[in-house]
N, C-alpha and C positions, 0 to 999 in steps of 0.2 A: 504494499499500500504506499509506504513512505517512498519507495523507489519510483513508483508511478507519479507521485506528487512532485518529486524532484525533477523528473523528466518533463512534466507539464510546466513547472516553473521555468526550466531552462528553455522550453519552447516559447513561453510567453515573453521571456527576455529577448529572445532572438527575433520575435515577430516585430518589434520596434527597436531595432539596434541603436539607431541614433539617439532616441529618447533614453534608452538604458545607459548608453555611454555618457550622456550628459548628466544623468542622475548619479552615475558612479563618480563623475568628476569631482563632485563636492566631497565625497569620502576620500578620493585619491589625494586631493589637496590637503584635507584635514589631517589624515593619517601621516602623510609625508611631512607636513609641517610639524606635527607633534614629535615624530621620531628625530627630525633634524634639530629642532629646538632643544629637546632633551639631550641629544648627543653633544650639542655645544655647551649646555649648562653643566652636564656631568663632566665634560672635558675641562671646564673652568674649575670645577671642584677638584678634579684630579691634580691640575697644575698647582693650585693653591696648596693642596695637601702635600705635594712633592716639595714645594718651597718650604712649607712649615717643617717638614721632616729634616731638612738640611740645617735648621737652626738648633736642633736639640730639643729635648722634652723637659717639661717642668722646670723652666729656667727663670731665675730672677737676676736682674742686673742692679747692682748697687753703684751709684754714681756719686763721686765726691762733690761736695758743695761748691758754691761760688765764692769769689773774693771781691772786696771792695777796696779801691785805691783812688784817691782824688775825686771821689764822687762817681767813679765808674765801676760798674759791677760786671764781673765775668759771668759767663754762662756756667751751667752745670759741668763739673769736671775741672773747673779752673782752680779750685782750692785744694790744699793738701790734707783734707779731713779724713781720708781713708788711708790705711797702711797695711802692710803685710800682717802685722799683729792682729788687726781686725779679722783678716781672712782666716788666720789660724784659730781664733776664738770661735768664729762662725762654724768652722768645720767640726767643732765639738758638740753642736746642737743636735738634738734628736730630730730625725727625719731628713738631715742633710746628707746628700750622696757625694757630691763633688763641690770643691770650692777652688776657684782659680783667680788670684789677683792679676790685674792686667794694667800695663802701662803701654799706651800706643799713640801713634801719630804717623803722618805721611813723611816719607823720606825718599831722596833720590838714590836709586840703586845703579851700580855700574858693573858691567862685565865686559872686558875687552873694549871694543869700540861701541858697544850698545849701552844705553842707559834708559832707565824707566823709573817713574814715580809710583810708589805703591804704599799701602798701609803696612807699617811694621808693628807687630804685636809682640810685646814682651810679656811672658807669662810662664806658668808652670806646666808640667806634663798633664795635670788634671784637666787643662783647658781642652785638649783633644777629646777626652772622654766626655766632658760635659756637652761639647758641641757634636758629639758623635762623628768626629772627623777621622777619616781613614788615611792611611799612608799608601800612595800608589806605588812608589818605589823608594828605596832607601830605608831609613829607620828613624824613629823619633828621638829627641834628646831626653835625658833622665834627670833625676833629682841631683845627681852629682854635677851635671852641667850647670844647674842653677846655682849650686853652692860655690862653684869655682868661677862663675861668670864666663863660661866657655864661649868663644866666638863661632858658634854653629847656627845654622838656619834651616828651617823648613820653608819651602816656597810653594805658592799656589800655582795652578796650571797656567793662568793668564800671565803671571809674572815670568814663569819659566819660558813660555812661548816668546815673549817679548825680549827677554835677555839672552836666551840660548837658542831659540828657533828649534831646529830638529836635533840639536846636540843634547846628549844626556846630561842633566845638571848635576847629578849626584857625584860628589867628590870634587867639583869645581869651586872656584872662589868668586865671591862678589864683594863689592866694596859698599859699605854703608857709613856715611859720615867719615870717609877716608879710612875706616877700619876694615880690614879683610875678614870676611866670614866664609866658612866652608859650608856648602850646601850638603846636608846629610840626608835629605829626603824631599820628595815631592808629594804634596797633599793630593788626596782624591778630589775630584770635581764636585762642586756644590751648586754652582750656578748663581743666580741672583737671589737676594733676600726679598722680604716684603717691601722694602723701600726701593727696590730696583737696583741696589748696588751689587757689584760683582764681588762675591765672596772668595773667588779664586785669585783676585788681584791683591794678594797678601803675602807677607813674610812673617814667620813666627820664630822668635828667638827666646832664649832663656831670660827670665824677668830681670835678674841682677845685671846681665849684660846690657839690656836695654836701659836700665837705670844709670849705669856707670859710664857706658861707652857710647850711647846713642843719644838719649834725651837729656840725661842729667836731672837732678832734682836737688833743691836746697834743703829738703827734709828727708833724711835717710829713711828708706823703707816705704815712702809714700807712694800710692798708686792712684790711677785715675778712676778706676772701676774695679769691682769684684763680681765675678760671675759665680752664681750659686745655683746648684741643681738639687731639687728636692727628690727624695727617694721615690715619690709617687704623687699623682695629682691630688690624692686625698690629704696628703701631708702638707700641701702648699700653704694653706692658711695659717697653720701652726708655725711653719718655718718662717713665714713672713713676720708674724707677730714676735717670734723669738728673736729674729735678727734685729728688728727695730728696737726692742727693749734692751738687747745686748749692746748695740752700738750707742744708744743714748747713755747707758751706764758707763761704758768705756770712755765716751767723749765728755762725760760729766755735764750733761745737759739738764738743766732744772726743769721742773714741771712748768708747762706753759711756754717753754722756749722751743723755737722751731728746730727741726732736725737739721743738721749740717750735712746731710746727704740725701739723695733721692733714690726711691725704690721703683723699678720698672718691672712689671710682670710680662715677660715676653709671650708666655703661654696665653694670657688673656688677649693680647693683641692678635696673636695667631688665631685664636678661636673666633675673635670678631671678624677677621678676614674670611674665615671658613664659613661663618654664618651668613655673611654678605653674599657669597657665591651660591650658597644653598637657597637663599631667598631669590636670587636672580634666576636660578634653575627652575624653581617653582613658578616664578612669574612668566618665564618664557614658555613653559608648558601650558600655563593657563591661557596665555594669549593665543597659542596655537590651537587650543582646544575649542575656541570660538568657531573656527572653521569647521570642526567636526559637528558642532551644533547646527551650523548652516547646512551642512551636507545632510544631516538627519531631517531637517525641515524639507529639504528637496526631495528626499525619499518619500516622505509622507505625502507631499503635494502630488507627486507622480502616481503613487499608489491610489490616491483618491480619484485622479483622473482615470486610472485603469479600472477601478471599480465601476465608475459611471459607464465607461465604454463597454464593459463586459457584463452589464446587468442581465441582459437576456441569457447570456451563457450561464450565469449563476442560477437563473430561474430553471433552465433546462437541467442542470446538475441536480438541483433539489428535487425536480419533478421525477427524476429517475432513481432517487434514493439517497442522494448525498445529504449528510447531516450538517447541521450548523458547525459542529467541530471540524468537519472535513473542509468546509469552506474557509474557516478561520485559519486552520493549519496551512492550507494552500497559499493564501495571500501572505501569511507570515513567512513562509519559506521563500517566496519570491522577494520580499523585502530583505530578508536575511542574506540571500544569495547576492543580491546587488550590493549590500553593505560589505559582505566578506570579500567579494571580488574587488571592490574598490579599495578595501583595506590592504589586500595583498599587493596590489599595484602600487599603492601609496607607500607601503613598507619598502618596496624595492627602490622606488624614487628617493625616498627619504635617506636610505642607507647610501645610495649612489651619491646624493648631494652632500652627505657628510663626508664621504671619502674624497669627493672633489674638492671640498673646502680644505680638507687636510693636506691635499697634494698641492693646491695652488698657493695657500698662504701659511703653510706649515703651522696651522692651529691645532692644538690638542683636541681631539675628538674621541669621545667614549661612547660606543654603541653597546649598551648592555642588553642582555636577554630580557631582563625585567621590563625595560622601557618598551621593547618590541611586544611583549606579552600584554602589557598595560594598554598600548595603543590598539592591539588586536581585539582584546576584551571589550574595551570601550566602544570600538567600532561595531562589534557584533551586538552589544547592548543597545546602542543607538538604533541599529537596524530593527531590533525587536520592539523597542519603545516607540519609535515613530511609525513603525509598520503595524502596530497593534490596532490603532484607531481605525485605519482604513479596512483592515482585515475584519475587525469586529463589526464595522458598518456593513461589509459585504455579507457577513454571516447572518446579520439581523434582517436582511431583505425578505419581504414576503414573496413566496414563490409565484403566486398568481400575478402580483404587480410586476415582478421581474420578468415574467413571460410576456406580459403586455407591453413592456418597454420597447420603444423603437429607437 
């Protein structure tokens, strides 16, 4: 019985091919738009997630305070309010996984005839662990290098490309502030951060080396910032409260007195960026879904016309024994077939469009099975929803009146 109904539905669709094609066009455009927009939105989410993963997880940045001189105030990081002792004390707090004091700034680097300006980061070995930074070649420096202020350096891929080109940097020398440094390793690639800055355009050296031989400092042990990694996301609020209380006590700040340091939650900033892309993805999908609604209305409109045109046919079927249920099922199948056929074509066009965008503009596109299933399910649901009223109207016709219809 169902097979015969499907055959009849196929015949009805073929009897008015142009009208059927135009009816399906709404579903084709709707499903194609949904698939394409969801692919773009999920691609944006993936790109942000990849960028966030390069920053490290559960991170806080403590920035030293500002200074005032002659009525002029420096920005954050300009004052000597943080030091290595603060970092060592923070490392003893519960819930703290890694602590890395940092002293950094831009410097001109020289290797042979090549020179390049990059960010030089003076820090401890814990910095690489906190940032989840790998070593592509060579090896990292250790605590002994920090204690003895060894002139060794780890360089990022961008810096390596501009100073060494195709040459292997490991074991070669570069000059920073006229001091020779031996490159002992090349960092794994991280790409841009959330600010759009190239994280691979960097040089990492032991903290004491940076303090004594590159930047200098009038206050022994002072650092510009401290990077703190909590052991888990759940431990972050307690770690933040503990750091603030500890530093206020160590810096002898009275009640009501402002902190002489700044706390930045990198995880919160990353989560905010991720939430923005999620909202954008939902918004793109919602906008594209409007075309699905329009396609559904088109199906209902054409099915109503079809019911009117086939009223006499419906009367004949009822006269020879067809039940209301059979007429309802027949027209529902026709609406569903139009919707599903349009959906399949729309899926192919949407996927093809996403791949074309990925090829032409090198944009990250993610086509997930879930988005395809959602688009297909919604399209089928729309076919049934908008096809039900015309089908119900056909099934409710009086056989005598239907037979008299001209």
